[in-house]
C-alpha positions in Angstrom: -10.9 5.3 -4.5 -14.1 5.4 -2.5 -16.1 2.2 -2.9 -19.8 2.5 -2.9 -21.7 0.0 -0.7 -24.8 -1.2 -2.4 -28.0 -2.6 -0.8 -30.3 -4.3 -3.3 -34.1 -4.0 -2.9 -35.4 -7.0 -4.9 -33.4 -9.9 -6.3 -35.7 -10.6 -9.3 -35.2 -10.3 -13.0 -33.8 -6.7 -12.9 -31.1 -7.7 -10.5 -30.4 -11.0 -12.4 -29.3 -9.0 -15.5 -27.6 -6.3 -13.5 -25.7 -8.5 -11.1 -22.5 -8.7 -13.1 -22.2 -4.9 -13.1 -21.7 -5.0 -9.4 -18.4 -6.9 -9.8 -17.0 -3.5 -10.7 -14.3 -2.7 -8.1 -15.9 0.7 -7.4 -18.9 -0.9 -5.8 -19.6 -3.6 -3.2 -22.8 -5.5 -2.5 -23.3 -5.4 1.2 -27.0 -6.2 1.7 -30.2 -7.3 0.0 -33.9 -7.6 0.8 -36.3 -10.0 -1.0 -39.2 -12.2 -0.2 -37.6 -15.4 -1.7 -35.5 -17.3 0.8 -33.5 -19.1 -1.9 -32.4 -15.7 -3.5 -31.3 -14.3 -0.1 -29.4 -17.5 0.8 -27.5 -17.3 -2.6 -26.8 -13.6 -2.1 -25.3 -14.3 1.4 -23.1 -17.1 -0.1 -22.0 -15.1 -3.1 -21.2 -11.9 -1.4 -20.8 -12.6 2.3 -23.5 -9.9 2.8 -26.5 -9.3 5.0 -30.0 -10.5 4.0 -33.2 -8.8 5.1 -36.8 -9.9 4.8 -38.1 -6.3 4.2 -36.9 -3.2 2.3 -37.6 -1.2 5.5 -34.9 -3.2 7.3 -32.5 -2.8 4.4 -32.9 1.0 4.5 -31.9 1.2 8.1 -28.6 -0.5 7.6 -25.9 2.1 8.2 -23.4 0.1 6.0 -25.5 0.9 2.9 -24.6 4.0 0.8 -26.9 3.3 -2.2 -30.2 1.4 -2.4 -30.7 -0.2 -5.8 -34.5 -0.3 -6.1 -35.2 -3.4 -8.3 -38.5 -4.3 -6.9 -41.6 -4.6 -9.2 -42.6 -1.3 -10.8 -45.6 -0.7 -8.5 -43.2 -0.5 -5.5 -40.6 1.9 -7.0 -42.0 5.0 -5.5 -42.7 3.6 -2.1 -39.2 2.0 -1.7 -37.4 5.0 -3.2 -39.1 7.4 -0.8 -38.3 5.1 2.1 -34.7 4.9 1.2 -34.3 8.6 0.6 -35.8 9.2 4.1 -32.9 7.2 5.5 -30.4 9.4 3.5 -29.6 6.6 1.0 -28.6 7.4 -2.5 -30.9 5.8 -5.1 -30.4 3.7 -8.2 -33.9 2.9 -9.5 -34.8 0.4 -12.2 -36.7 1.6 -15.2 -39.5 2.6 -15.6 -39.0 5.1 -12.8 -42.6 4.6 -11.6 -46.1 4.1 -13.0 -47.4 7.6 -12.7 -46.0 11.1 -13.0 -47.2 11.8 -9.5 -45.1 9.1 -8.1 -42.1 10.4 -10.1 -42.6 13.8 -8.6 -42.8 12.4 -5.1 -39.5 10.4 -5.6 -37.7 13.6 -6.8 -39.1 15.6 -3.9 -38.1 12.9 -1.4 -34.5 12.9 -2.7 -34.3 16.7 -2.6 -35.9 16.9 0.9 -33.3 14.4 2.2 -30.5 16.7 1.0 -27.4 15.3 -0.7 -29.2 12.2 -2.0 -28.4 11.3 -5.6 -31.3 9.8 -7.7 -30.3 7.9 -10.9 -32.8 5.8 -12.9 -31.4 2.9 -14.8 -30.5 0.6 -16.4 -32.1 1.6 -19.7 -30.2 0.9 -22.9 -29.3 4.5 -23.3 -26.4 3.7 -20.9 -24.9 1.4 -23.5 -21.5 2.5 -24.8 -22.5 2.5 -28.5 -25.4 4.9 -27.6 -23.1 7.1 -25.6 -20.4 7.1 -28.3 -23.0 8.0 -31.0 -24.1 10.9 -28.8 -20.5 12.0 -28.7 -20.1 11.8 -32.5 -23.3 13.9 -32.9 -22.1 16.4 -30.3 -18.8 16.8 -32.3 -20.7 18.5 -35.1 -18.8 16.6 -37.7 -22.0 15.1 -39.2 -24.4 18.0 -38.8 -27.6 18.0 -36.9 -29.7 15.0 -36.2 -32.8 15.1 -38.4 -34.3 11.6 -38.0 -33.9 8.5 -35.8 -35.2 5.0 -36.5 -35.5 2.4 -33.8 -36.7 -1.1 -34.4 -36.8 -4.1 -32.1 -38.6 -7.5 -32.5 -38.4 -9.9 -29.5 -40.1 -12.7 -27.6 -41.2 -10.3 -24.8 -44.9 -11.5 -24.7 -43.9 -15.1 -24.2 -41.4 -14.7 -21.4 -42.8 -15.9 -18.0 -44.7 -13.0 -16.4 -46.3 -12.1 -13.1 -50.0 -11.3 -13.6 -49.5 -7.5 -13.3 -46.9 -7.5 -16.0 -49.5 -8.7 -18.5 -51.5 -5.6 -17.5 -48.8 -3.1 -18.0 -47.5 -4.6 -21.3 -44.7 -3.6 -23.7 -45.1 0.2 -23.5 -44.5 0.3 -19.7 -41.9 -2.5 -19.7 -40.0 -1.9 -22.9 -40.6 1.5 -24.4 -38.5 3.3 -21.9 -35.4 1.8 -23.6 -36.2 3.2 -27.0 -37.6 6.5 -25.7 -34.4 7.0 -23.6 -32.2 6.2 -26.6 -33.8 8.5 -29.1 -34.2 11.4 -26.6 -30.5 11.1 -25.8 -29.5 11.1 -29.5 -31.9 13.9 -30.5 -30.7 16.1 -27.7 -34.1 17.9 -27.6 -37.4 17.7 -25.9 -40.2 15.6 -27.2 -43.1 17.9 -28.3 -45.5 15.5 -30.0 -46.4 11.8 -29.8 -48.6 9.7 -32.2 -48.7 6.0 -31.4 -50.5 2.7 -32.1 -50.4 -0.4 -29.9 -51.2 -4.0 -30.7 -52.9 -6.6 -28.5 -53.1 -9.7 -30.7 -53.1 -12.8 -28.6 -56.2 -13.5 -26.5 -54.2 -15.9 -24.3 -51.7 -13.1 -23.5 -54.0 -10.1 -23.2 -51.6 -7.1 -23.2 -50.1 -4.6 -25.5 -47.4 -6.6 -27.0 -46.4 -4.3 -29.9 -46.4 -0.6 -30.6 -45.4 1.9 -33.4 -44.8 5.5 -32.6 -43.7 8.8 -34.2 -42.1 11.4 -31.9 -41.5 15.0 -32.9 -38.8 16.9 -31.2 -38.2 20.6 -30.5 -36.1 21.9 -33.4 -37.8 19.7 -36.0 -36.1 16.3 -35.7 -38.4 13.2 -35.5 -38.1 9.6 -34.6 -39.9 6.4 -35.5 -40.1 3.7 -32.8 -41.4 0.1 -33.6 -41.5 -2.8 -31.2 -43.0 -6.3 -31.3 -42.8 -8.9 -28.6 -44.7 -11.6 -30.4 -41.8 -14.0 -30.9 -41.9 -14.2 -34.7 -39.2 -12.2 -36.5 -36.2 -11.7 -34.3 -34.4 -8.4 -35.0 -31.2 -9.7 -33.5 -30.8 -11.2 -37.0 -30.0 -7.6 -38.0 -27.4 -7.3 -35.1 -25.3 -10.3 -36.2 -27.2 -12.6 -33.9 -26.0 -10.8 -30.8 -28.8 -10.6 -28.2 -30.0 -7.8 -26.1 -27.6 -8.7 -23.3 -24.6 -8.9 -25.7 -24.7 -12.6 -25.8 -24.3 -14.8 -28.9 -27.6 -16.3 -30.0 -28.4 -19.5 -31.9 -30.9 -18.9 -34.8 -31.8 -22.6 -34.6 -33.4 -21.9 -31.2 -36.4 -20.3 -32.9 -39.6 -20.7 -31.0 -37.9 -21.6 -27.7 -39.8 -19.0 -25.6 -43.3 -20.2 -26.7 -42.3 -23.9 -26.1 -41.0 -23.2 -22.6 -44.1 -21.2 -21.5 -46.0 -24.0 -19.7 -47.2 -24.4 -16.2 -46.9 -21.9 -13.3 -45.4 -18.7 -14.9 -44.4 -17.2 -11.5 -42.5 -20.4 -10.7 -40.9 -20.4 -14.2 -39.8 -16.7 -13.7 -38.4 -17.4 -10.2 -36.5 -20.4 -11.5 -34.7 -18.2 -14.0 -34.1 -15.4 -11.6 -31.2 -15.0 -9.2 -31.3 -17.9 -6.7 -33.4 -20.1 -8.9 -32.1 -23.4 -10.3 -32.0 -22.1 -13.9 -30.3 -18.8 -13.2 -27.4 -18.1 -15.6 -25.6 -14.8 -15.5 -25.3 -13.0 -18.9 -22.3 -14.1 -20.9 -21.7 -11.0 -23.1 -19.6 -11.3 -26.3 -20.3 -7.7 -27.3 -22.1 -4.6 -26.1 -25.7 -4.7 -25.1 -28.3 -3.2 -27.4 -32.0 -2.7 -28.0 -32.4 -3.6 -31.6 -31.7 -1.6 -34.7 -31.0 2.1 -34.2 -30.0 4.6 -36.9 -29.5 8.3 -36.3 -29.8 10.2 -39.6 -27.8 13.4 -39.5 -27.4 16.0 -42.2 -24.1 14.5 -43.4 -24.2 10.8 -42.3 -26.3 8.0 -41.0 -25.0 6.5 -37.8 -25.9 2.9 -37.1 -25.4 1.6 -33.6 -23.9 -2.0 -33.5 -22.9 -4.3 -30.6 -19.3 -3.8 -31.8 -19.3 0.0 -32.3 -20.9 2.6 -34.6 -21.1 2.3 -38.3 -20.8 5.6 -40.1 -22.3 6.1 -43.5 -21.0 9.6 -44.5 -21.1 11.5 -47.8 -17.9 9.9 -49.2 -17.1 7.0 -47.0 -18.5 4.2 -44.9 -16.6 2.8 -41.9 -17.0 1.2 -38.6 -15.8 3.1 -35.6 -15.1 0.1 -33.3 -15.5 0.1 -29.5 -13.6 -2.3 -27.2 -15.6 -5.2 -25.9 -17.2 -4.7 -22.5 -15.0 -5.7 -19.6 -17.9 -5.7 -17.2 -21.5 -5.6 -18.4 -23.4 -2.4 -17.8 -20.3 -0.7 -16.3 -21.6 2.5 -17.7 -24.2 2.5 -15.0 -21.5 2.3 -12.4 -19.6 5.1 -14.2 -22.6 7.4 -13.8 -23.4 6.3 -10.3 -19.9 6.7 -8.9 -19.3 10.0 -10.7 -22.5 11.4 -9.2 -22.2 10.2 -5.6 -18.4 10.3 -5.1 -17.4 13.2 -7.5 -20.5 15.3 -7.3 -21.0 15.2 -11.1 -24.6 15.8 -12.2 -26.0 12.5 -13.5 -27.5 12.3 -17.0 -30.2 9.8 -16.0 -31.6 11.8 -13.1 -35.2 11.9 -11.8 -36.2 14.6 -14.2 -34.8 12.7 -17.2 -36.6 9.6 -16.2 -39.9 11.4 -15.5 -39.7 13.0 -19.0 -39.3 9.5 -20.5 -42.3 8.2 -18.6 -44.3 11.2 -19.8 -43.6 10.1 -23.4 -44.6 6.5 -22.6 -47.8 7.6 -21.0 -48.5 9.8 -24.0 -48.0 6.8 -26.3 -50.7 4.9 -24.4 -53.0 8.0 -24.5 -52.4 8.5 -28.2 -53.2 4.9 -29.0 -56.4 5.0 -26.9 -57.6 8.3 -28.3 -56.5 7.8 -31.8 -54.8 11.1 -32.1 -51.6 13.0 -31.7 -50.7 14.1 -28.2 -48.9 17.4 -27.8 -46.6 17.7 -24.8 
């Protein structure tokens, strides 16, 4: 079995929640680049790997097969294009970029390099319950998808943020998860978008909530709702299993607001890889992004951290899924299959650009107060 050698560009929050996936025996962490010395020192200790001060140096390392671009969103295009120029395969964090022009430039760079794979993830559409629901729909046993409902209430707004993260807000930072999930389950192109956004805390001036209706080719439609204002927690609907698959304590209500004091960048760095408060995810079940129900002609399919609940015409039953052995191993499945086996990836550049197009249309719809046709 060929082992893919990974170089990480950016050891921040994205890497912190993805790090456990790289314990998969099909990959090996061999190098990283970051501006934080403490993160690089920990990386060298943990993995016996090389540490670089710049992404440019990382991309020239001949030992690196794949560059995992986990730098802040505004650098995704620059760093992806640089890595592709050095013939490195690409695993890019969501969102793919901040503009469609940048997405197109990233896709073009991978094609120009020849033989370079571009995959965008992690988004929660990689999660096994989502992929299994897609398989159930594809079987035809429950008829066509007609409606999808996606709902997530979190503490997003009150997590420590860099200044630019409060500019981009929930749509840029979070909507890619929901849009990816409903696009995958609907199995059709998004044709229309009508959205509203909420900006309700003057001390945290950003779009912290949104509600959106998507219309798909073929007539299916989806409703997306998200709030990051740390009031209702929709993990209550998921058996108090959190987004990372971890068990949650309902008694910890309000913890995010209470902890948000002082220098936010310092707080964020303390919780990230290399910081004194870093704790790798401890999953008890599959990851998720809130309540998702796919309504088909003959059944409603509800995604759960433990499997898929099927509400059919004459029965209701849970189709269980084995607990995850390695968190986000589905990302490694797709990456390894694409690079080593030559299998076309699901979450390629075109897929991710289409998701960003929907997210940008959500912002446009909210600003203009009208439906946006794609």
